[in-house]
C-alpha positions in Angstrom: 58.8 -4.3 -38.0 57.1 -4.9 -34.6 57.6 -6.4 -31.2 55.3 -9.4 -30.9 55.1 -10.5 -27.2 53.0 -13.5 -26.0 52.4 -14.0 -22.3 50.9 -17.4 -21.4 49.4 -18.4 -18.0 48.3 -21.9 -17.0 46.0 -20.8 -14.2 42.2 -21.2 -14.0 41.5 -18.7 -16.9 39.4 -15.6 -17.0 35.8 -16.0 -15.9 33.3 -15.8 -18.8 31.3 -13.1 -17.0 34.1 -10.6 -17.1 36.1 -11.7 -20.2 34.7 -8.9 -22.4 35.5 -6.2 -19.7 39.0 -7.3 -18.4 40.6 -4.1 -19.8 38.1 -1.8 -18.0 39.1 -0.1 -14.8 38.2 -1.8 -11.6 37.3 -5.1 -13.1 39.2 -8.0 -11.5 38.8 -11.7 -11.5 41.0 -12.1 -8.4 39.9 -11.7 -4.8 41.6 -8.6 -3.5 42.6 -7.5 -7.0 42.4 -3.7 -7.7 41.4 -4.2 -11.4 44.0 -1.7 -12.6 46.7 -3.9 -13.9 45.3 -4.8 -17.3 43.9 -1.2 -17.7 47.4 0.2 -17.2 48.9 -2.4 -19.5 46.5 -1.5 -22.2 47.1 2.2 -21.7 50.9 1.8 -22.0 50.6 -0.4 -25.1 48.2 2.0 -26.8 50.5 4.9 -26.0 53.1 3.2 -28.2 50.4 2.6 -31.0 50.2 -1.1 -30.1 47.5 -3.6 -29.4 46.8 -6.1 -26.6 44.5 -9.0 -27.0 43.5 -11.9 -24.7 42.3 -15.5 -25.3 41.4 -17.5 -22.3 40.1 -21.0 -21.4 40.6 -23.0 -18.2 44.3 -23.9 -17.9 45.5 -21.5 -20.6 45.3 -17.7 -20.9 47.2 -15.9 -23.7 47.9 -12.2 -23.9 49.2 -11.0 -27.3 50.9 -7.6 -27.4 52.1 -6.1 -30.6 54.0 -2.8 -30.6 55.4 -1.3 -33.8 59.1 -0.5 -33.7 60.5 2.7 -35.2 
C-alpha cells in the first residue's frame, strides 16, 4: 500500500542542461530561484522511504511521488 501522487505543470518545462541535476542543492531553472525546493522535497520524500521522479518536456512536467504507507 502506498501513496502515489502526481503533480503536473503546464509551464515551459525543465531545461535540458539542468534536467539531470534538478534535485541537487542550488540548482534552479527559474530566475531568482534558490534551488532548494526540489532538494527539500526529495529529502522529505526519502525520509519516508519514498521516491520522487520527474519527466519534463515543453508544456508538461510531471513529478511522481510514491511513499509507502504503514
